[in-house]
KOLVEXKOL-141603 format. One record per residue: x, y, z of N, C-alpha, C in turn; residue in three letters; chain; residue number from 1. Coordinates in Angstrom, 2 decimals, padded with zeros to 5 digits. Each point is the difference from the previous one (the first is absolute). Layout:
NODE     npx     npy     npz    capx    capy    capz     cpx     cpy     cpz type mol seq
NODE       X       Y       Z       X       Y       Z       X       Y       Z  ALA   A NUM
...
//
This chain:
NODE     npx     npy     npz    capx    capy    capz     cpx     cpy     cpz type mol seq
NODE  000.77 -001.24 -000.12 -000.85  001.24  000.12  000.96  001.26  000.04  MET   A   1
NODE -000.37  000.95 -000.84  000.67  001.31  000.04 -000.74  001.03  000.52  GLY   A   2
NODE  000.77  001.11  000.22 -000.66  001.28  000.52  000.23  001.13 -000.86  TRP   A   3
NODE -000.86  001.15  000.16  000.29  001.17 -000.79  001.25  000.57  000.55  ASP   A   4
NODE  000.14  000.18  001.23  001.05  000.65  000.62  000.62 -000.77  001.21  VAL   A   5
NODE  001.33 -000.08  000.02  000.68 -000.65  001.13  000.73  000.96  000.79  LEU   A   6
NODE -000.25  000.26  001.30  000.70  001.02  000.91  000.98 -000.80  000.73  VAL   A   7
NODE  001.23  000.43 -000.06  001.04 -000.51  000.85  000.27  000.93  001.27  ILE   A   8
NODE -000.47 -000.40  001.07  000.25  000.62  001.25 -001.39  000.21  000.69  GLY   A   9
NODE  000.12 -000.13  001.29 -001.40  000.04  000.77  000.09  001.14  001.07  GLY   A  10
NODE  000.91  001.06 -000.19 -000.19  001.23  000.77 -000.86  000.99 -000.53  GLY   A  11
NODE  000.07  001.21  000.57 -001.02  001.03 -000.40 -000.06  000.29 -001.47  PRO   A  12
NODE  001.06  000.01 -000.74  000.00  000.22 -001.53 -000.65 -001.19 -000.67  ALA   A  13
NODE  000.36 -001.17  000.30 -000.66 -001.24 -000.55 -001.40 -000.13  000.22  GLY   A  14
NODE -000.44  000.28  001.23 -001.35 -000.20  000.32 -000.80  001.04 -000.61  LEU   A  15
NODE  000.43  001.22 -000.01 -000.62  001.22 -000.72 -000.15 -000.40 -001.58  SER   A  16
NODE  000.99 -000.62 -000.49 -000.10 -000.36 -001.29 -001.06 -000.99 -000.40  ALA   A  17
NODE -000.11 -001.01  000.89 -000.91 -001.16 -000.13 -001.36  000.47  000.15  ALA   A  18
NODE -000.24  001.12  000.93 -001.27  000.49  000.14 -000.45  000.73 -001.17  ILE   A  19
NODE  000.92  000.71 -000.64 -000.34  000.69 -001.18 -000.28 -000.74 -001.25  ASN   A  20
NODE  000.93 -001.13 -000.07 -000.27 -001.00 -001.05 -001.44 -000.53 -000.02  VAL   A  21
NODE -000.51 -000.35  001.31 -001.32 -000.52  000.13 -001.12  001.13 -000.30  ARG   A  22
NODE  000.43  001.31  000.27 -001.03  000.96 -000.11 -000.09  000.29 -001.53  ALA   A  23
NODE  000.87 -000.47 -000.88 -000.16 -000.08 -001.49 -000.52 -001.18 -000.53  ARG   A  24
NODE -000.59 -000.81  000.95 -000.49 -001.10 -000.56  000.83 -001.23 -000.43  GLY   A  25
NODE  001.28  000.06  000.24  001.00 -000.84 -000.48  000.51 -001.06  001.17  ARG   A  26
NODE  000.41 -001.18 -000.34  000.37 -001.00  001.08  001.50  000.25  000.22  SER   A  27
NODE  000.36 -000.15  001.35  001.33  000.16  000.39  000.43 -000.89  001.02  VAL   A  28
NODE  001.22 -000.47  000.02  000.74 -001.02  000.88  001.05  000.76  000.52  LEU   A  29
NODE -000.06  000.05  001.35  001.19  000.72  000.83  000.84 -001.10  000.62  THR   A  30
NODE  001.36  000.20 -000.37  001.00 -001.05  000.56  000.64  000.80  000.97  VAL   A  31
NODE  000.28 -000.65  001.28  000.73  000.77  001.02  000.44 -000.96  001.10  SER   A  32
NODE  000.84  000.41  000.81  000.32 -000.58  001.21 -000.99  000.06  001.05  ASN   A  33
NODE -000.10 -000.83  001.06 -001.04  000.32  000.92 -000.01  001.49  000.53  PRO   A  34
NODE -001.20  000.50  000.34 -000.05  001.40  000.41  000.94  000.38  001.13  PRO   A  35
NODE  000.35 -001.06  000.93  000.65  000.15  001.27  001.51  000.12 -000.40  GLU   A  36
NODE  000.29 -000.28 -001.32  001.53  000.37 -000.39  000.23  001.33 -000.52  GLU   A  37
NODE -001.20  000.77 -000.35  000.23  001.29 -000.54  000.44  000.93  001.21  ASN   A  38
NODE  001.05  000.77 -000.25  000.60  000.91  000.96 -001.05  000.99  000.69  PRO   A  39
NODE -000.99  000.39 -000.75 -001.09  000.81  000.60 -000.74 -000.70  001.07  LEU   A  40
NODE -000.14 -001.18 -000.07 -000.79 -000.86  001.04  000.65  000.21  001.40  TRP   A  41
NODE  001.17  000.13  000.22  000.71  000.21  001.11  000.05  001.42  000.48  ARG   A  42
NODE -000.58  000.99 -000.59 -000.08  001.35  000.40 -001.08  000.14  001.03  SER   A  43
NODE  000.52  000.43  001.16 -000.98  000.22  001.08 -001.01  001.09  000.00  ALA   A  44
NODE  000.34  000.98 -000.72 -000.70  001.29 -000.25  000.19  000.66 -001.32  ARG   A  45
NODE -001.05  000.33 -000.82  000.31  000.68 -001.25 -000.85  001.33  000.18  VAL   A  46
NODE  000.78  001.02 -000.16 -000.66  001.30  000.16 -000.23  000.97 -001.25  ASP   A  47
NODE  000.63 -000.55 -001.09  000.04  000.77 -001.16 -000.87 -000.50 -001.14  ASN   A  48
NODE -000.86 -000.95  000.39 -001.02 -000.37 -001.10 -001.29  000.80  000.26  TYR   A  49
NODE -000.38  000.71 -001.02 -001.13  001.12  000.14 -001.46 -000.87  000.69  PRO   A  50
NODE -000.49  000.58  001.07 -001.27 -000.43  000.37  000.06 -001.20  001.08  GLY   A  51
NODE  001.09 -000.57  000.16  000.13 -001.14  000.94  001.31  000.31  000.89  LEU   A  52
NODE  000.26  001.12  000.67  001.09  000.15  000.75 -000.06 -000.94  001.18  PRO   A  53
NODE  001.16 -000.68  000.32  000.11 -000.77  001.18 -000.25 -001.62 -000.17  GLY   A  54
NODE -000.41 -000.20 -001.20 -000.24 -001.48 -000.40  001.25 -000.72 -000.02  ALA   A  55
NODE -000.06 -001.37  000.34  001.31 -000.74 -000.25  000.12 -000.44 -001.29  THR   A  56
NODE  001.20 -000.45 -000.50  000.19 -000.32 -001.24 -000.79 -001.29 -000.38  GLY   A  57
NODE -000.11 -000.96  000.99 -000.75 -001.23 -000.08 -001.57  000.37 -000.31  ALA   A  58
NODE -000.40  001.00  000.82 -001.47  000.47 -000.34 -000.25  000.40 -001.33  GLU   A  59
NODE  000.94  000.86 -000.60 -000.09  000.53 -001.27  000.00 -001.06 -001.07  LEU   A  60
NODE  001.02 -000.82  000.15  000.14 -001.16 -001.01 -001.09 -000.92  000.08  LEU   A  61
NODE -000.60 -000.16  001.13 -001.05 -001.04  000.09 -001.29  000.65 -000.64  THR   A  62
NODE -000.19  001.21  000.29 -001.19  000.69 -000.56  000.08  000.12 -001.52  ALA   A  63
NODE  001.18  000.25 -000.58  000.31  000.15 -001.36 -000.30 -001.39 -000.81  MET   A  64
NODE  000.44 -000.96  000.74 -000.07 -001.36 -000.69 -001.42 -000.51  000.13  ARG   A  65
NODE -000.76  000.33  001.09 -001.47 -000.29  000.08 -000.75  000.75 -001.11  ARG   A  66
NODE  000.40  001.06 -000.28 -000.59  000.93 -001.06  000.15 -000.68 -001.35  HIS   A  67
NODE  001.30 -000.52 -000.33  000.36 -000.56 -001.32 -000.68 -001.41 -000.06  ALA   A  68
NODE -000.08 -000.78  000.99 -000.67 -001.29  000.04 -001.49  000.15 -000.16  GLU   A  69
NODE -000.58  000.98  000.62 -001.49  000.37 -000.22 -000.28  000.52 -001.42  GLY   A  70
NODE  000.99  000.49 -000.70 -000.22  000.60 -001.31  000.20 -001.22 -001.04  ALA   A  71
NODE  000.41 -001.14  000.42  000.09 -001.15 -000.80  001.47 -000.33 -000.38  GLY   A  72
NODE  001.12  000.71  000.39  001.33 -000.35 -000.25  000.32 -001.37  000.72  ALA   A  73
NODE  000.75 -000.78 -000.88  000.51 -001.39  000.51  001.46  000.14  000.47  GLU   A  74
NODE  000.50 -000.80  000.88  001.07  000.08  000.75  000.76 -001.26 -000.02  PHE   A  75
NODE  001.26  000.21 -000.22  000.93 -001.32  000.07  001.31  000.29  000.73  LEU   A  76
NODE  000.13 -000.80  000.97  001.32  000.25  000.80  001.13 -000.67 -000.42  THR   A  77
NODE  001.06  000.71 -000.47  001.08 -000.52 -000.52  000.99  001.19 -000.59  GLY   A  78
NODE  001.09 -000.48 -000.59  000.93  000.94 -000.55  000.16 -000.02 -001.50  LYS   A  79
NODE -000.15  001.01 -000.85  000.27 -000.11 -001.29  001.59 -000.12 -000.18  ALA   A  80
NODE  000.26 -000.92 -000.90  001.34 -000.43 -000.16  000.47  000.53 -001.53  LEU   A  81
NODE -000.86 -000.10 -000.87  000.43  000.44 -001.45 -001.24  000.43 -000.80  SER   A  82
NODE  000.32  000.71 -001.04 -001.23  000.47 -000.82  000.40 -000.04 -001.32  ALA   A  83
NODE -000.86 -000.36 -000.99  000.22  000.04 -001.48 -001.21  000.27 -000.68  ALA   A  84
NODE  000.22  000.66 -001.24 -001.01  000.49 -000.90 -000.14 -000.73 -001.17  LEU   A  85
NODE -001.11 -000.72 -000.23 -000.16 -000.79 -001.17 -001.51  000.20 -000.57  SER   A  86
NODE -000.10  000.34 -001.20 -001.20  000.26 -000.75 -000.90  000.97  000.69  ALA   A  87
NODE  000.67  001.06  000.49 -000.82  001.07  000.69 -000.43 -000.21  001.37  GLY   A  88
NODE  000.43 -001.23  000.70 -000.28 -000.18  001.17  001.30 -000.24  000.94  ARG   A  89
NODE -000.20  000.38  001.33  001.11 -000.09  000.77 -000.06 -001.31  000.95  TRP   A  90
NODE  000.96 -000.84 -000.08  000.11 -001.31  000.81  000.79  000.22  001.14  TYR   A  91
NODE -000.32 -000.21  001.20  000.67  000.36  001.16 -000.02 -001.35  000.88  VAL   A  92
NODE  001.28 -000.49  000.30  000.15 -001.16  000.75 -000.01  000.41  001.46  SER   A  93
NODE -000.73 -000.73  000.91 -000.21  000.20  001.42  000.19 -001.40  000.60  VAL   A  94
NODE  001.26 -000.13  000.55  000.32 -001.32  000.49  000.08 -000.97 -001.38  GLY   A  95
NODE -000.51 -001.09  000.22  000.01 -001.05 -001.30 -001.13  000.19 -000.96  SER   A  96
NODE -000.89  001.03  000.21 -001.22  000.28 -000.89  000.15  001.15 -000.77  ASP   A  97
NODE -000.65  000.13 -000.98 -000.04  001.24 -001.07 -001.41  000.46 -000.18  VAL   A  98
NODE  000.02  001.35  000.17 -001.28  000.60 -000.16  000.25  001.19 -001.04  TYR   A  99
NODE -001.27  000.19 -000.92  000.16  000.87 -001.02 -001.13  001.10  000.16  ASP   A 100
NODE  000.46  001.13 -000.69 -000.93  001.23  000.07  000.19  000.88 -001.15  ALA   A 101
NODE -000.99  000.77 -000.44  000.33  001.00 -000.99  000.77  001.29  000.41  GLY   A 102
NODE  000.14  000.23  001.17  000.73  000.97  000.51  000.52 -000.18  001.46  ALA   A 103
NODE  001.13  000.67  000.40  000.49 -000.11  001.39  000.22  001.27  000.64  VAL   A 104
NODE -000.30  000.08  001.33  000.36  001.12  000.75  001.12 -000.55  001.08  VAL   A 105
NODE  001.08  000.67 -000.10  001.16 -000.41  000.75 -000.10  001.07  001.26  LEU   A 106
NODE -000.16 -000.73  001.26 -000.33  000.85  001.08  000.71 -000.75  001.28  ALA   A 107
NODE  001.24 -000.45 -000.21  000.66 -000.84  001.02  000.89  000.75  000.81  ALA   A 108
NODE -000.23  001.19  000.20  000.87  000.83  001.03  001.31  000.24 -000.53  GLY   A 109
NODE  000.73  000.66  000.79  001.41  000.42 -000.34  000.99 -001.11  000.00  ALA   A 110
NODE  000.33 -000.58 -001.01  000.87 -001.14 -000.23  001.21  000.39 -000.85  VAL   A 111
NODE  001.15  000.15  000.45  001.20  000.43 -000.79  000.57 -001.14 -000.58  ARG   A 112
NODE  000.75  000.05 -001.05  001.08 -001.04 -000.55  001.09  000.05  000.89  ASP   A 113
NODE  000.22 -001.14  000.72  001.23 -000.08  000.78  000.57 -001.51  000.13  ALA   A 114
NODE  000.44 -000.33 -001.23  000.40 -001.41 -000.23  001.32 -000.26  000.82  LYS   A 115
NODE  000.07 -001.24  000.58  001.03 -000.45  000.74  001.16 -000.34 -001.02  LEU   A 116
NODE  001.12  000.09  000.48  001.13 -000.63 -000.89 -000.11 -001.37 -000.40  PRO   A 117
NODE  000.13 -000.26 -001.14 -000.37 -001.36 -000.58 -001.57 -000.40 -000.41  GLY   A 118
NODE -000.80  000.86  000.52 -001.45 -000.35 -000.30 -000.31  000.00 -001.33  GLU   A 119
NODE  000.24  000.97 -000.85 -000.41  000.15 -001.34  000.78 -001.05 -000.78  ALA   A 120
NODE  001.28 -000.31  000.37  000.76 -000.92 -000.92 -000.50 -001.49  000.24  GLU   A 121
NODE -000.46 -000.25  001.15 -000.29 -001.41  000.25 -001.65 -000.19  000.10  LEU   A 122
NODE -000.76  001.00 -000.38 -001.51 -000.20 -000.17 -000.30 -001.13 -001.00  LEU   A 123
NODE -000.74 -000.83  000.48 -000.33 -001.14 -000.79  001.12 -001.25  000.07  GLY   A 124
NODE  000.96  000.31  000.83  001.08 -001.11  000.03  000.23 -000.15  001.46  ARG   A 125
NODE -000.94 -000.12  000.77 -000.09 -000.05  001.44 -000.54  001.12  000.83  GLY   A 126
NODE -000.23  001.12 -000.60 -000.61  000.98  000.62 -001.61  000.03 -000.37  VAL   A 127
NODE -000.72  000.03  001.10 -001.50 -000.03 -000.30 -000.64  001.08  000.94  SER   A 128
NODE -001.24  000.49 -000.30 -000.72  000.83  000.82 -001.24 -000.63  000.60  TYR   A 129
NODE -000.23 -001.21 -000.27 -001.27 -000.77  000.45  000.33 -001.37  000.28  CYS   A 130
NODE -000.22 -000.31  001.41  000.36 -001.21  000.57 -001.12 -001.26 -000.59  ALA   A 131
NODE -001.17  000.52 -000.08 -001.13 -000.82 -000.47  000.03 -000.34 -001.35  THR   A 132
NODE  000.65  000.83 -000.74  000.17 -000.23 -001.38  001.12 -000.98 -000.37  CYS   A 133
NODE  001.06  000.20  000.55  001.34 -000.69 -000.36  000.54 -000.88  001.10  ASP   A 134
NODE -000.62 -000.05  001.10  000.43 -000.85  001.10  000.35 -001.46 -000.40  GLY   A 135
NODE -000.96 -000.56 -000.76  000.19 -001.40 -000.21  001.30 -000.26 -000.81  MET   A 136
NODE  000.47  000.93 -000.59  001.26 -000.15 -000.84  001.22 -000.31  001.03  LEU   A 137
NODE -000.17  000.28  001.22  000.99 -000.15  000.96 -000.12 -000.90  001.20  TYR   A 138
NODE -000.92 -000.97 -000.16 -000.37 -000.97  000.91  001.35 -000.83  000.27  ARG   A 139
NODE  000.29 -000.16  001.50  001.28 -000.74  000.27  001.14  000.90  000.00  GLY   A 140
NODE -000.08  001.14 -000.44  001.22  000.77 -000.19  000.15  001.29  000.93  ARG   A 141
NODE  001.14  000.63  000.07  000.16  001.11  000.75 -000.55  001.33 -000.58  ASN   A 142
NODE -000.71  000.78  000.72 -000.64  001.25 -000.55  000.24  001.05  000.96  VAL   A 143
NODE  000.17  001.35 -000.31 -000.02  001.06  000.92 -001.20  000.88 -000.29  ALA   A 144
NODE -000.61  000.60  000.98 -001.18  000.75 -000.01  000.37  001.36  000.49  VAL   A 145
NODE -000.07  001.00 -000.69  000.36  001.43  000.40 -001.45  000.66  000.31  LEU   A 146
NODE -000.49 -000.01  001.25 -001.33  000.40  000.35 -000.19  001.52  000.18  GLY   A 147
NODE -000.58  000.80 -000.94 -000.19  001.36  000.27 -001.60  000.40  000.15  TYR   A 148
NODE -000.76 -001.15 -000.32 -001.36  000.26  000.09 -000.71 -000.67  001.26  SER   A 149
NODE -001.27  000.42  000.29 -000.50 -000.53  001.26 -000.27 -001.58 -000.19  GLU   A 150
NODE -000.21 -000.43 -001.23 -000.48 -001.43 -000.11  001.22 -000.86 -000.41  SER   A 151
NODE  001.30  000.56 -000.04  001.13 -000.75 -000.36  000.18 -001.32  000.89  ALA   A 152
NODE -000.32  000.05  001.24  000.22 -001.14  000.85 -000.88 -001.12 -000.40  ARG   A 153
NODE -001.26  000.38 -000.46 -000.90 -001.01 -000.40  000.51 -000.70 -001.22  GLU   A 154
NODE  000.57  000.83 -000.83  000.49 -000.71 -001.32  001.40 -000.82  000.31  GLU   A 155
NODE  000.63  000.51  001.04  001.12 -000.83  000.41 -000.48 -001.38  000.63  ALA   A 156
NODE -001.06  000.07  000.77 -000.55 -001.29  000.58 -000.63 -000.84 -001.10  ALA   A 157
NODE -000.43  000.54 -001.02 -000.50 -000.83 -001.15  001.15 -000.61 -000.59  PHE   A 158
NODE  001.17  000.54 -000.19  001.15 -000.65 -000.58  000.59 -000.99  000.81  LEU   A 159
NODE -000.14  000.08  001.36  000.37 -001.09  000.92 -000.84 -001.18 -000.09  GLU   A 160
NODE -001.38  000.24 -000.03 -001.02 -000.96 -000.15  000.18 -001.01 -001.19  ARG   A 161
NODE  000.51  000.63 -001.23  000.26 -000.68 -001.29  001.40 -000.70  000.07  ILE   A 162
NODE  000.77  000.10  000.96  001.27 -000.70  000.19  001.19  000.83 -000.16  GLY   A 163
NODE -000.11  001.32 -000.20  001.24  000.86 -000.17  000.69  000.28  001.35  CYS   A 164
NODE  001.20  000.05  000.01  000.86  000.47  001.15  000.19  001.42 -000.10  SER   A 165
NODE -000.60  000.67  001.05 -000.22  001.54 -000.17  000.89  000.78  000.86  VAL   A 166
NODE  000.68  001.07 -000.49  000.80  000.77  000.89 -000.87  001.36 -000.22  ARG   A 167
NODE -000.44  000.52  001.11 -000.83  001.09  000.05  000.71  001.34  000.41  TYR   A 168
NODE -000.08  001.06 -000.71  000.62  001.22  000.30 -001.21  001.10  000.15  PHE   A 169
NODE -000.22  000.62  001.21 -001.07  000.89  000.31  000.50  001.46 -000.27  HIS   A 170
NODE -000.55  000.50 -001.11  000.20  001.33 -000.39  001.43  000.36  000.03  ARG   A 171
NODE  000.79 -000.71 -000.61  001.56  000.27 -000.05  000.32  001.24 -000.77  PRO   A 172
NODE  000.94  000.74  000.64  000.35  001.42 -000.42  000.96 -000.15 -001.34  ARG   A 173
NODE  000.88 -000.91  000.17  001.13 -000.06 -001.13  000.13 -001.39 -000.45  ARG   A 174
NODE -000.44 -000.26 -001.32  000.12 -001.28 -000.48  000.57 -000.12 -001.47  CYS   A 175
NODE  000.60 -001.17 -000.31  000.45 -000.12 -001.44 -000.30 -001.53 -000.15  ALA   A 176
NODE -000.17 -000.23 -001.37 -000.37 -001.25 -000.41  001.26 -000.61 -000.86  ILE   A 177
NODE  000.45 -001.11  000.29  001.28 -000.44 -000.53 -000.32 -001.06 -000.98  LEU   A 178
NODE  000.88 -000.18 -000.97  000.07 -001.06 -000.82  000.43  000.45 -001.34  GLY   A 179
NODE  000.21 -001.09 -000.93  000.50  000.12 -001.28 -001.22 -000.21 -001.00  GLY   A 180
NODE -000.22 -001.28 -000.53 -001.14 -000.20 -000.80 -001.15 -000.07  000.70  ASP   A 181
NODE  000.10 -000.38  001.25 -001.37 -000.12  000.85  000.43  000.46  001.52  ARG   A 182
NODE -000.94  000.32  000.79  000.03  000.22  001.38  000.77 -001.05  000.68  VAL   A 183
NODE  001.10  000.55  000.85  000.69 -001.02  000.73  000.01  000.46  001.58  GLU   A 184
NODE -000.36  001.24  000.28  000.08  000.47  001.48 -000.64  001.32  000.02  ALA   A 185
NODE -000.19  000.39  001.36 -000.47  001.41  000.09  000.87  000.46  001.29  VAL   A 186
NODE  000.34  001.30  000.00  000.61  000.65  001.21 -000.79  001.06  000.39  GLU   A 187
NODE -000.44 -000.16  001.30 -000.93  001.12  000.55  000.43  000.51  001.36  CYS   A 188
NODE  000.33  001.15  000.01  000.47  000.65  001.34  001.07 -000.72  000.61  ASP   A 189
NODE  000.98 -000.47 -000.84  001.17 -000.59  000.42 -000.10 -001.63  000.15  GLY   A 190
NODE -001.12 -000.51 -000.24 -000.17 -001.44  000.14 -000.19 -000.62 -001.32  GLU   A 191
NODE  000.60 -001.08 -000.23 -000.01 -000.70 -001.34 -000.68 -001.33  000.04  ARG   A 192
NODE -000.99 -000.19 -000.88 -000.72 -001.30 -000.01  000.01 -000.55 -001.46  ALA   A 193
NODE  000.51 -001.33 -000.05 -000.12 -000.62 -001.31 -001.33 -000.34 -000.40  GLU   A 194
NODE -000.31  000.27 -001.10 -001.46 -000.17 -000.54 -000.01 -000.21 -001.58  ALA   A 195
NODE -001.02 -000.89 -000.36 -000.21 -000.27 -001.41 -000.96  000.99 -000.57  ASP   A 196
NODE -000.89  000.54  000.90 -000.93  000.97 -000.48 -000.16  001.14  001.11  GLY   A 197
NODE -000.39  001.10 -000.42 -000.16  001.08  001.02 -001.43  000.73 -000.38  VAL   A 198
NODE -000.95  000.07  001.01 -001.17  000.68 -000.26 -000.06  001.28  000.62  PHE   A 199
NODE -000.08  001.07 -000.80  000.10  001.47  000.46 -001.63  000.29  000.20  ILE   A 200
NODE -000.56  000.19  001.16 -001.28  000.17  000.33 -000.32  001.44  000.47  LEU   A 201
NODE -000.21  000.77 -000.95 -000.41  001.47  000.17 -001.43  000.17  000.11  ARG   A 202
NODE -000.48  001.15  000.53 -001.48  000.23  000.03 -000.52  000.30 -001.40  PRO   A 203
NODE  000.74  000.42 -000.96 -000.50  000.29 -001.31  001.11  000.11 -001.00  ALA   A 204
NODE -000.21 -000.30 -001.24  001.00  000.21 -001.03  000.24  001.42 -000.22  MET   A 205
NODE  001.15  000.47 -000.27  000.36  001.34 -000.56 -000.80  000.27 -001.33  ALA   A 206
NODE -000.63  001.15 -000.22 -000.78  000.25 -001.23  000.59 -000.34 -001.31  PRO   A 207
NODE  001.30  000.36 -000.19  000.71 -000.15 -001.17  000.38 -001.52 -000.18  ALA   A 208
NODE -000.06 -000.84  001.11  000.25 -001.35 -000.19 -001.22 -000.74 -000.55  GLU   A 209
NODE -001.18  000.52  000.57 -001.33 -000.54 -000.17 -000.43  000.22 -001.44  LEU   A 210
NODE  000.30  001.33 -000.46 -000.31  000.34 -001.30  001.15  000.68 -000.72  PHE   A 211
NODE  000.85 -000.93 -000.68  001.23  000.45 -000.83 -000.36  001.07 -000.85  PRO   A 212
NODE  000.74  000.97 -000.10 -000.18  001.19 -000.85 -000.87  001.09  000.51  GLY   A 213
NODE -000.40 -000.04  001.32 -000.76  000.94  000.72  001.00  001.22  000.32  LEU   A 214
NODE -000.48  001.19 -000.39  000.94  001.24  000.15 -000.10  000.38  001.64  ALA   A 215
NODE  001.18  000.15  000.47  000.06  000.53  001.39  000.77  001.38 -000.08  LEU   A 216
NODE -000.30  000.69  001.11  000.56  001.34  000.32  000.45  000.22  001.30  GLU   A 217
NODE  001.29  000.00  000.43  000.40 -000.05  001.31 -000.48 -001.17  000.78  ASP   A 218
NODE -000.09 -001.13 -000.72 -000.34 -001.26  000.68 -001.55 -000.23  000.15  GLY   A 219
NODE -000.76  001.01 -000.54 -001.37 -000.23  000.19 -000.57 -000.25 -001.52  TYR   A 220
NODE -001.32 -000.53 -000.03 -000.70 -000.16 -001.29 -000.36  001.41 -000.55  VAL   A 221
NODE  000.38  000.18 -001.28 -000.28  001.21 -000.79 -001.38 -000.14 -000.58  LYS   A 222
NODE -000.90  001.00  000.31 -001.39 -000.05 -000.50 -000.29  001.50 -000.52  THR   A 223
NODE -001.13 -000.11 -000.85 -000.62  001.25 -000.54 -001.10  000.32  000.83  ASP   A 224
NODE -000.96  001.04 -000.36 -001.01  000.49  000.80 -001.05 -000.97  000.04  ARG   A 225
NODE -000.05 -000.95 -000.90 -000.93 -001.15  000.03  000.35 -001.06  000.89  ARG   A 226
NODE  001.28  000.02  000.59  000.64 -000.99  000.81  000.36 -001.28 -000.98  MET   A 227
NODE  000.11  000.36 -001.33  000.56 -001.07 -000.92  001.60 -000.06  000.21  ALA   A 228
NODE  000.30 -001.24 -000.05  001.53 -000.27  000.42  000.85 -000.20 -001.19  ALA   A 229
NODE -000.41  000.16 -001.21  000.82 -000.05 -001.24  000.03 -001.39 -000.68  GLY   A 230
NODE -000.67 -001.05  000.47 -000.34 -001.17 -000.52 -001.21 -000.16 -000.40  LEU   A 231
NODE -000.41 -000.75 -001.01 -001.49 -000.03 -000.34 -000.88 -000.76  001.03  PRO   A 232
NODE -000.87  000.77  000.54 -000.92 -000.43  000.99  000.41 -000.11  001.29  GLY   A 233
NODE  001.12  000.63  000.43  000.64  000.09  001.31 -000.15  001.41  000.58  VAL   A 234
NODE -000.52 -000.08  001.20 -000.25  001.36  000.75  000.65 -000.17  001.40  PHE   A 235
NODE  000.39  001.10  000.64  000.58 -000.21  001.36 -000.55  001.14  000.80  ALA   A 236
NODE  000.00 -000.43  001.27 -000.47  001.00  001.06  000.56 -000.23  001.30  ALA   A 237
NODE -000.01  001.01  000.88  000.38 -000.14  001.29  001.57  000.30  000.25  GLY   A 238
NODE  000.56 -000.63  001.12  001.50  000.20  000.27  000.87 -000.32 -000.99  ASP   A 239
NODE -000.35 -000.99 -000.88  000.95 -000.52 -001.12  000.19  001.19 -001.08  CYS   A 240
NODE -000.71  001.08  000.14  000.23  001.02 -001.06  000.72  001.27  000.61  THR   A 241
NODE  000.37 -000.28  001.21  000.67  001.18  000.78 -000.83  000.85  001.01  GLY   A 242
NODE  000.71  000.86  000.51 -000.49  000.89  001.16 -001.02  001.05 -000.40  GLY   A 243
NODE -000.84  000.51  000.75  000.15 -000.30  001.50 -000.67 -001.41  000.19  PRO   A 244
NODE  000.56 -000.71  001.05 -000.42 -001.37  000.29 -001.23  000.10  001.03  LEU   A 245
NODE -001.08  000.49 -000.35 -001.11  000.26  000.82 -001.24 -000.70 -000.52  GLN   A 246
NODE -000.92 -000.51  000.88 -001.16 -000.68 -000.23 -000.92  000.67 -000.99  ILE   A 247
NODE -000.18  001.33  000.11 -000.91  000.71 -000.78  000.50  000.01 -001.50  ALA   A 248
NODE  001.21  000.18 -000.12  000.63  000.01 -001.34 -000.20 -001.44 -000.59  LYS   A 249
NODE  000.32 -000.88  000.73 -000.22 -001.43 -000.41 -001.48 -000.21 -000.60  ALA   A 250
NODE -000.90  000.37  000.88 -001.44 -000.33 -000.42 -000.40  000.85 -001.17  VAL   A 251
NODE  000.48  001.21 -000.14 -000.18  000.85 -001.14  000.46 -000.61 -001.35  GLY   A 252
NODE  001.34 -000.61  000.02  000.58 -000.43 -001.03 -000.72 -001.33 -000.42  GLU   A 253
NODE -000.36 -000.73  001.02 -000.71 -001.29 -000.09 -001.30  000.25 -000.85  GLY   A 254
NODE -000.80  001.06  000.32 -001.11  000.37 -000.73  000.20  000.11 -001.58  LEU   A 255
NODE  001.08  000.94 -000.07  000.31  000.32 -001.43  000.45 -001.22 -000.73  ILE   A 256
NODE  000.87 -000.80  000.58  000.47 -001.36 -000.77 -001.03 -000.83 -000.11  ALA   A 257
NODE -000.97 -000.19  001.03 -000.99 -001.00 -000.17 -001.02  000.41 -001.04  GLY   A 258
NODE -000.49  001.30 -000.25 -000.67  000.35 -000.95  000.51 -000.08 -001.35  GLN   A 259
NODE  001.28  000.39 -000.19  000.62 -000.23 -001.29  000.26 -001.40 -000.33  ASN   A 260
NODE  000.34 -000.85  000.90  000.22 -001.48 -000.41 -001.32 -000.51 -000.16  ALA   A 261
NODE -001.12  000.30  000.53 -001.30 -000.47 -000.45 -000.34  000.43 -001.42  ALA   A 262
NODE  000.41  001.28 -000.26 -000.46  000.47 -001.34  000.90 -000.73 -001.11  ALA   A 263
NODE  001.36 -000.15  000.38  000.85 -000.85 -000.92 -000.47 -001.38 -000.27  TYR   A 264
NODE -000.51 -000.69  001.02 -000.60 -001.40 -000.24 -001.18  000.04 -000.81  ALA   A 265
NODE -000.79  000.92  000.26 -001.27  000.14 -000.84  000.34  000.36 -001.41  ALA   A 266
NODE  000.90  000.78 -000.38  000.36  000.46 -001.23  000.60 -001.29 -000.74  ALA   A 267
NODE  000.80 -000.71  000.67  000.76 -001.17 -000.67 -001.11 -001.12 -000.32  ALA   A 268
NODE -001.00 -000.18  000.90 -001.07 -000.91 -000.23 -000.89  000.30 -001.12  GLU   A 269
NODE -000.22  001.35 -000.25 -000.75  000.34 -001.25  000.79 -000.11 -001.28  ARG   A 270
NODE  001.12  000.07  000.04  000.90 -000.06 -001.15  000.40 -001.54 -000.30  GLU   A 271
NODE -000.13 -000.81  000.97  000.21 -001.50 -000.18 -000.97 -000.66 -000.91  ALA   A 272
//
C-alpha cells in the first residue's frame, strides 16, 4: 500500500505537516521514533509557544499527535534508512520494510553529517545502521554496537538473542572503524574491540545521507518559500532547515510543507 505523502519525523514540524496533508484530503504516513525519544518530550516547561505558556514538552507533543491521529494520519515507529525515487514515487526503507509515497516531508530534526573515521569507507562491508535488518548476517560472530539512540540497547539485545557476541558502547565520544576490505575492529574512547560488523545506531539519518543530492547550507537543508528541498517531491520543515530552533517556527514550516506536499502528490496523480 502506498501513501500520498510520507512524513519523516514525529515532532512539531512533522505532526503539523501530517495534519495539513490530511486537511487537503490526502493520505499520510508519519515515520518517527517513539515520542518519548523526542528532545521536546523532556522539556519540563515551554514558555515560548503562543497561547500555551507553561505547558510541558510532553503535553504539547501528546496534544499534537492526538490532533494528527484524529485527522486520520497514520503512524509507524521506526527509523528511515534510505530513500530512492522511481517512476515518480519515493521508496523509503524503514527497518527491513519499504514504504512508498508521491511526496515526502523531511522533518527529522537537526541532524548533522558527522561520519566516524572509516564509516563511509566500510559502509556495506561491515558497517550497518539497522540491527534487525542485517543482524542475521553476523550470527555467531563478534559485533560492536555504537549506541547513540534511546532504542540502541534494544537492538543490541536483539543481536544477542540471534547469537551475536556483542560489545556495546554507550554514546561513545571518539570512535574509529578499522579494517581493510571489511570491518575488523572498532576503537572507542581508547578501548579496542575486534568485530566483524559494527552497528551505528543514531536517532536519525543525516538528511544528505537519506536523500543523496539534497542541497545543504551551513549543515541544514536548503529550502525555498514553499519548503521545497530541491529534489522532486521532497519538502523539509523544522529544525532540519535551520534556526531559530523553536516550536512555533517548526509548526509553521510544517504547515507550508504539508500543504505543498499534498498539492504535489495530487498533481502527480492527475498526470499519471
